[in-house]
Every structure is written in C-alpha cells, then in structure tokens.
BALOBA-1460 file (C-alpha; in Angstrom, 3 decimals):
// residues 195
<rec num="1" residu="m" x="33.002" y="-10.722" z="-8.947"/>
<rec num="2" residu="a" x="29.931" y="-10.992" z="-6.733"/>
<rec num="3" residu="l" x="27.762" y="-14.063" z="-7.161"/>
<rec num="4" residu="k" x="24.745" y="-12.035" z="-8.354"/>
<rec num="5" residu="a" x="26.813" y="-10.242" z="-10.964"/>
<rec num="6" residu="l" x="28.295" y="-13.534" z="-12.150"/>
<rec num="7" residu="m" x="24.847" y="-15.124" z="-12.433"/>
<rec num="8" residu="a" x="23.544" y="-12.089" z="-14.344"/>
<rec num="9" residu="l" x="26.518" y="-12.266" z="-16.690"/>
<rec num="10" residu="m" x="25.938" y="-15.987" z="-17.299"/>
<rec num="11" residu="a" x="22.248" y="-15.352" z="-18.013"/>
<rec num="12" residu="l" x="23.137" y="-12.620" z="-20.490"/>
<rec num="13" residu="m" x="25.689" y="-14.867" z="-22.166"/>
<rec num="14" residu="a" x="23.056" y="-17.601" z="-22.500"/>
<rec num="15" residu="l" x="20.810" y="-15.069" z="-24.252"/>
<rec num="16" residu="r" x="23.744" y="-14.122" z="-26.487"/>
<rec num="17" residu="v" x="23.475" y="-10.444" z="-25.531"/>
<rec num="18" residu="p" x="26.551" y="-8.510" z="-26.645"/>
<rec num="19" residu="i" x="28.779" y="-7.666" z="-23.693"/>
<rec num="20" residu="r" x="32.188" y="-6.079" z="-23.559"/>
<rec num="21" residu="v" x="34.341" y="-5.297" z="-20.536"/>
<rec num="22" residu="v" x="35.875" y="-1.843" z="-20.085"/>
<rec num="23" residu="k" x="38.025" y="-1.102" z="-17.016"/>
<rec num="24" residu="g" x="36.183" y="-3.452" z="-14.636"/>
<rec num="25" residu="k" x="32.706" y="-2.503" z="-15.895"/>
<rec num="26" residu="k" x="30.508" y="-4.566" z="-18.156"/>
<rec num="27" residu="i" x="28.821" y="-2.570" z="-20.883"/>
<rec num="28" residu="l" x="25.536" y="-3.904" z="-22.206"/>
<rec num="29" residu="r" x="23.842" y="-1.930" z="-24.980"/>
<rec num="30" residu="n" x="25.408" y="1.342" z="-23.799"/>
<rec num="31" residu="k" x="24.295" y="0.844" z="-20.191"/>
<rec num="32" residu="i" x="26.904" y="0.277" z="-17.536"/>
<rec num="33" residu="i" x="26.398" y="-2.567" z="-15.072"/>
<rec num="34" residu="m" x="28.854" y="-2.337" z="-12.199"/>
<rec num="35" residu="a" x="30.744" y="-5.528" z="-11.442"/>
<rec num="36" residu="k" x="30.964" y="-4.939" z="-7.709"/>
<rec num="37" residu="e" x="27.910" y="-5.212" z="-5.492"/>
<rec num="38" residu="n" x="27.952" y="-2.397" z="-2.938"/>
<rec num="39" residu="n" x="25.893" y="0.641" z="-2.054"/>
<rec num="40" residu="t" x="28.110" y="3.130" z="-3.872"/>
<rec num="41" residu="n" x="27.379" y="1.429" z="-7.183"/>
<rec num="42" residu="i" x="23.648" y="1.860" z="-6.990"/>
<rec num="43" residu="g" x="23.543" y="5.413" z="-5.736"/>
<rec num="44" residu="s" x="22.828" y="6.795" z="-2.331"/>
<rec num="45" residu="y" x="19.142" y="5.860" z="-2.339"/>
<rec num="46" residu="k" x="19.347" y="4.564" z="1.245"/>
<rec num="47" residu="n" x="20.078" y="8.107" z="2.384"/>
<rec num="48" residu="l" x="16.990" y="9.519" z="0.685"/>
<rec num="49" residu="i" x="14.229" y="10.477" z="3.095"/>
<rec num="50" residu="v" x="11.645" y="9.295" z="0.575"/>
<rec num="51" residu="y" x="13.285" y="5.868" z="0.420"/>
<rec num="52" residu="k" x="13.194" y="5.613" z="4.225"/>
<rec num="53" residu="k" x="9.499" y="6.555" z="4.119"/>
<rec num="54" residu="t" x="8.784" y="3.792" z="1.604"/>
<rec num="55" residu="v" x="10.609" y="1.250" z="3.772"/>
<rec num="56" residu="l" x="8.336" y="2.290" z="6.650"/>
<rec num="57" residu="i" x="5.256" y="2.146" z="4.401"/>
<rec num="58" residu="y" x="6.202" y="-1.361" z="3.290"/>
<rec num="59" residu="g" x="6.639" y="-2.474" z="6.922"/>
<rec num="60" residu="i" x="3.297" y="-0.996" z="7.976"/>
<rec num="61" residu="t" x="1.515" y="-2.499" z="4.981"/>
<rec num="62" residu="y" x="3.016" y="-5.950" z="5.450"/>
<rec num="63" residu="y" x="1.989" y="-5.930" z="9.136"/>
<rec num="64" residu="f" x="-1.493" y="-4.536" z="8.428"/>
<rec num="65" residu="c" x="-2.301" y="-6.984" z="5.632"/>
<rec num="66" residu="n" x="-1.101" y="-10.069" z="7.476"/>
<rec num="67" residu="k" x="-2.785" y="-9.093" z="10.742"/>
<rec num="68" residu="y" x="-6.125" y="-7.649" z="9.643"/>
<rec num="69" residu="l" x="-7.055" y="-8.815" z="6.154"/>
<rec num="70" residu="d" x="-8.542" y="-12.194" z="5.246"/>
<rec num="71" residu="r" x="-5.789" y="-14.458" z="3.890"/>
<rec num="72" residu="k" x="-8.023" y="-15.363" z="0.920"/>
<rec num="73" residu="d" x="-8.376" y="-11.696" z="-0.034"/>
<rec num="74" residu="r" x="-6.429" y="-10.760" z="-3.172"/>
<rec num="75" residu="t" x="-6.058" y="-7.282" z="-1.737"/>
<rec num="76" residu="i" x="-3.258" y="-8.566" z="0.510"/>
<rec num="77" residu="d" x="-0.984" y="-9.330" z="-2.431"/>
<rec num="78" residu="q" x="-1.956" y="-6.148" z="-4.248"/>
<rec num="79" residu="m" x="-1.284" y="-3.901" z="-1.252"/>
<rec num="80" residu="i" x="2.016" y="-5.540" z="-0.363"/>
<rec num="81" residu="q" x="3.149" y="-5.445" z="-3.994"/>
<rec num="82" residu="a" x="2.162" y="-1.779" z="-4.332"/>
<rec num="83" residu="a" x="4.153" y="-0.942" z="-1.182"/>
<rec num="84" residu="r" x="7.101" y="-2.990" z="-2.416"/>
<rec num="85" residu="s" x="6.915" y="-1.396" z="-5.863"/>
<rec num="86" residu="g" x="6.995" y="2.065" z="-4.313"/>
<rec num="87" residu="k" x="10.218" y="1.166" z="-2.529"/>
<rec num="88" residu="q" x="11.904" y="-0.910" z="-5.205"/>
<rec num="89" residu="n" x="11.305" y="1.567" z="-8.022"/>
<rec num="90" residu="i" x="13.161" y="4.229" z="-6.054"/>
<rec num="91" residu="v" x="16.092" y="1.817" z="-5.782"/>
<rec num="92" residu="e" x="15.944" y="0.985" z="-9.478"/>
<rec num="93" residu="g" x="15.475" y="4.625" z="-10.468"/>
<rec num="94" residu="c" x="18.492" y="5.682" z="-8.435"/>
<rec num="95" residu="s" x="20.443" y="2.827" z="-10.001"/>
<rec num="96" residu="a" x="19.746" y="4.351" z="-13.416"/>
<rec num="97" residu="g" x="21.689" y="7.358" z="-12.148"/>
<rec num="98" residu="k" x="22.760" y="10.334" z="-14.190"/>
<rec num="99" residu="k" x="23.459" y="8.189" z="-17.239"/>
<rec num="100" residu="s" x="19.738" y="7.797" z="-17.834"/>
<rec num="101" residu="l" x="17.676" y="10.576" z="-16.285"/>
<rec num="102" residu="r" x="14.699" y="9.541" z="-18.425"/>
<rec num="103" residu="s" x="14.752" y="6.038" z="-16.872"/>
<rec num="104" residu="k" x="15.179" y="7.533" z="-13.417"/>
<rec num="105" residu="a" x="12.177" y="9.836" z="-13.922"/>
<rec num="106" residu="f" x="10.078" y="6.981" z="-15.295"/>
<rec num="107" residu="l" x="10.863" y="4.668" z="-12.363"/>
<rec num="108" residu="v" x="10.299" y="7.368" z="-9.753"/>
<rec num="109" residu="n" x="6.951" y="8.038" z="-11.409"/>
<rec num="110" residu="v" x="6.142" y="4.307" z="-11.179"/>
<rec num="111" residu="a" x="6.976" y="4.465" z="-7.453"/>
<rec num="112" residu="k" x="4.631" y="7.443" z="-7.088"/>
<rec num="113" residu="s" x="1.839" y="5.625" z="-8.954"/>
<rec num="114" residu="s" x="2.265" y="2.493" z="-6.831"/>
<rec num="115" residu="l" x="1.939" y="4.519" z="-3.649"/>
<rec num="116" residu="k" x="-1.188" y="6.248" z="-5.013"/>
<rec num="117" residu="e" x="-2.682" y="2.805" z="-5.619"/>
<rec num="118" residu="l" x="-1.797" y="1.794" z="-2.059"/>
<rec num="119" residu="l" x="-3.288" y="5.029" z="-0.713"/>
<rec num="120" residu="e" x="-6.538" y="4.203" z="-2.492"/>
<rec num="121" residu="d" x="-6.541" y="0.714" z="-0.919"/>
<rec num="122" residu="y" x="-6.197" y="2.151" z="2.596"/>
<rec num="123" residu="e" x="-8.926" y="4.725" z="1.920"/>
<rec num="124" residu="d" x="-11.171" y="1.974" z="0.525"/>
<rec num="125" residu="y" x="-10.560" y="-0.101" z="3.654"/>
<rec num="126" residu="l" x="-11.640" y="2.751" z="5.925"/>
<rec num="127" residu="r" x="-14.710" y="3.508" z="3.786"/>
<rec num="128" residu="v" x="-15.874" y="-0.111" z="3.363"/>
<rec num="129" residu="c" x="-15.416" y="-0.873" z="7.061"/>
<rec num="130" residu="n" x="-17.163" y="2.380" z="8.087"/>
<rec num="131" residu="y" x="-14.109" y="3.739" z="9.855"/>
<rec num="132" residu="r" x="-13.316" y="7.424" z="10.116"/>
<rec num="133" residu="q" x="-10.543" y="8.827" z="7.953"/>
<rec num="134" residu="w" x="-8.636" y="11.468" z="9.860"/>
<rec num="135" residu="e" x="-9.428" y="15.021" z="8.817"/>
<rec num="136" residu="d" x="-6.550" y="17.327" z="7.856"/>
<rec num="137" residu="k" x="-6.709" y="19.272" z="11.112"/>
<rec num="138" residu="s" x="-7.382" y="16.301" z="13.414"/>
<rec num="139" residu="v" x="-5.081" y="15.967" z="16.409"/>
<rec num="140" residu="e" x="-4.141" y="12.403" z="15.426"/>
<rec num="141" residu="k" x="-3.138" y="13.349" z="11.895"/>
<rec num="142" residu="i" x="-1.076" y="16.327" z="13.043"/>
<rec num="143" residu="k" x="0.763" y="14.244" z="15.664"/>
<rec num="144" residu="i" x="1.583" y="11.402" z="13.249"/>
<rec num="145" residu="r" x="2.628" y="13.895" z="10.561"/>
<rec num="146" residu="e" x="5.024" y="15.528" z="13.035"/>
<rec num="147" residu="l" x="6.359" y="12.201" z="14.294"/>
<rec num="148" residu="a" x="6.820" y="10.855" z="10.761"/>
<rec num="149" residu="s" x="8.585" y="14.015" z="9.591"/>
<rec num="150" residu="d" x="11.819" y="12.612" z="11.054"/>
<rec num="151" residu="s" x="12.929" y="9.191" z="9.813"/>
<rec num="152" residu="e" x="14.701" y="8.687" z="13.144"/>
<rec num="153" residu="n" x="11.211" y="7.962" z="14.518"/>
<rec num="154" residu="d" x="10.440" y="5.077" z="12.133"/>
<rec num="155" residu="k" x="11.025" y="2.372" z="14.746"/>
<rec num="156" residu="q" x="8.781" y="4.224" z="17.192"/>
<rec num="157" residu="i" x="6.079" y="4.487" z="14.514"/>
<rec num="158" residu="m" x="6.267" y="0.718" z="13.870"/>
<rec num="159" residu="d" x="5.922" y="0.130" z="17.626"/>
<rec num="160" residu="i" x="2.836" y="2.361" z="17.649"/>
<rec num="161" residu="v" x="1.395" y="0.500" z="14.640"/>
<rec num="162" residu="k" x="1.797" y="-2.868" z="16.375"/>
<rec num="163" residu="n" x="-0.329" y="-1.644" z="19.285"/>
<rec num="164" residu="r" x="-3.187" y="0.015" z="17.430"/>
<rec num="165" residu="s" x="-6.463" y="-0.949" z="15.809"/>
<rec num="166" residu="p" x="-6.697" y="-1.458" z="12.027"/>
<rec num="167" residu="d" x="-8.418" y="1.900" z="11.441"/>
<rec num="168" residu="v" x="-5.628" y="3.769" z="13.227"/>
<rec num="169" residu="i" x="-2.971" y="1.820" z="11.301"/>
<rec num="170" residu="a" x="-4.701" y="2.612" z="7.995"/>
<rec num="171" residu="n" x="-4.821" y="6.294" z="8.910"/>
<rec num="172" residu="i" x="-1.148" y="6.295" z="9.915"/>
<rec num="173" residu="a" x="-0.278" y="4.675" z="6.583"/>
<rec num="174" residu="i" x="-2.308" y="7.299" z="4.715"/>
<rec num="175" residu="v" x="-0.428" y="10.129" z="6.437"/>
<rec num="176" residu="i" x="2.972" y="8.618" z="5.632"/>
<rec num="177" residu="i" x="2.009" y="7.735" z="2.049"/>
<rec num="178" residu="n" x="0.974" y="11.357" z="1.511"/>
<rec num="179" residu="q" x="4.338" y="12.501" z="2.883"/>
<rec num="180" residu="a" x="6.147" y="10.100" z="0.540"/>
<rec num="181" residu="d" x="4.006" y="11.287" z="-2.377"/>
<rec num="182" residu="y" x="5.050" y="14.881" z="-1.735"/>
<rec num="183" residu="l" x="8.705" y="13.887" z="-1.436"/>
<rec num="184" residu="l" x="8.497" y="11.941" z="-4.703"/>
<rec num="185" residu="y" x="6.967" y="15.012" z="-6.343"/>
<rec num="186" residu="k" x="9.928" y="17.106" z="-5.168"/>
<rec num="187" residu="f" x="12.331" y="14.362" z="-6.291"/>
<rec num="188" residu="m" x="10.705" y="14.380" z="-9.744"/>
<rec num="189" residu="q" x="11.159" y="18.150" z="-9.933"/>
<rec num="190" residu="k" x="14.852" y="17.743" z="-9.142"/>
<rec num="191" residu="i" x="15.239" y="15.053" z="-11.811"/>
<rec num="192" residu="e" x="13.516" y="17.274" z="-14.379"/>
<rec num="193" residu="k" x="15.750" y="20.173" z="-13.386"/>
<rec num="194" residu="d" x="18.853" y="17.969" z="-13.813"/>
<rec num="195" residu="n" x="17.561" y="16.840" z="-17.195"/>
C-alpha cells in the first residue's frame, strides 16, 4: 500500500469513518478509493489537452507573479491559487470518474470558474498598467493562438514567456486561458452527454 494511501486510511480510522475492504479497494460511503497510487487509478487526465493547457497556465502565472508583481501584493497568491485550482480541479474531477458524473461536472466547473477569475486578473493588470490587450485579429494573438493549439509547443511557449515583457506575458496567458476555457466548455458538454 502506498504511503499516501496508508496515511489517508489512518486519518479516516482516527475519525472513525466506516471503511470496508473489497477486492483490494477501500470503500468509504459508497465511493471507491483505490489502494494503489498510479496514473491509471485517477483517470487519464494527463492526456487531456485541457489539462496540459492548465499546466502551462500555472507555469506562466507562477513565473509572471514572482517576476513582475510586488511580493506584498495579495494578488500574487490569488492568481497562483486560481491557476492551481484550474489545474487541480481537472485532476480531482477526473478522479471522480464515471462513478460520480455529478462530482466530475461540479469540479470541472470549478476549474472553469478559477480560470475565469485568473483571466480577469490578467485583464485587470493590463488595464491598470495602461498596457494594450491584444485585439482578436492582432498578429500577436493569432500567432500565439496557433502556437498554443499544439501542446507539443508548451516548452517553446514557456521559453518565449521568459524573454518577454509583462504585458506580452499577460496577453499570452489570456490567449491560453481562453483556449482552456473553450476546452473546458467542450469537456462539460461531454460530461453532460455521458450523464
């Protein structure tokens, strides 16, 4: 049994939560918690394009906040947590799996909401600092949208981010957040269809 699973089991036992074991799986209030810790147990979220986008968004946001925002600014924590929440709620939603499509839909919706909050933060940054937000038909926006359409380019995008000004980074983040938002919308439609 993996250390994390053992610690979780001990914590549940300390809370006196009813647990029974059935064929190598622990059942807790009709929800199955897999004993083994590996990627197959928590779904194939790492293969989802939207998950890869949120990993990139988190990386961009972490870099942006630590490089360009004042360390005393509460916005740093809020932006990083919103980016993290977008990513982590996809993981948790996929972990809910087919056993609980309602939970999956709820958590994917939380991911979508977190990214909307982050989008607003980047737009606020551009507005407050009097920077230009890229127009829909701007050359920059079209090029980043094309580059970000393939997750194979994520490393290249991070390299670009590390060599650009804060306004360009914010605009890049906005483009990718909008892509992730659309993908989460399509993911929600699929969940509803499966439901």
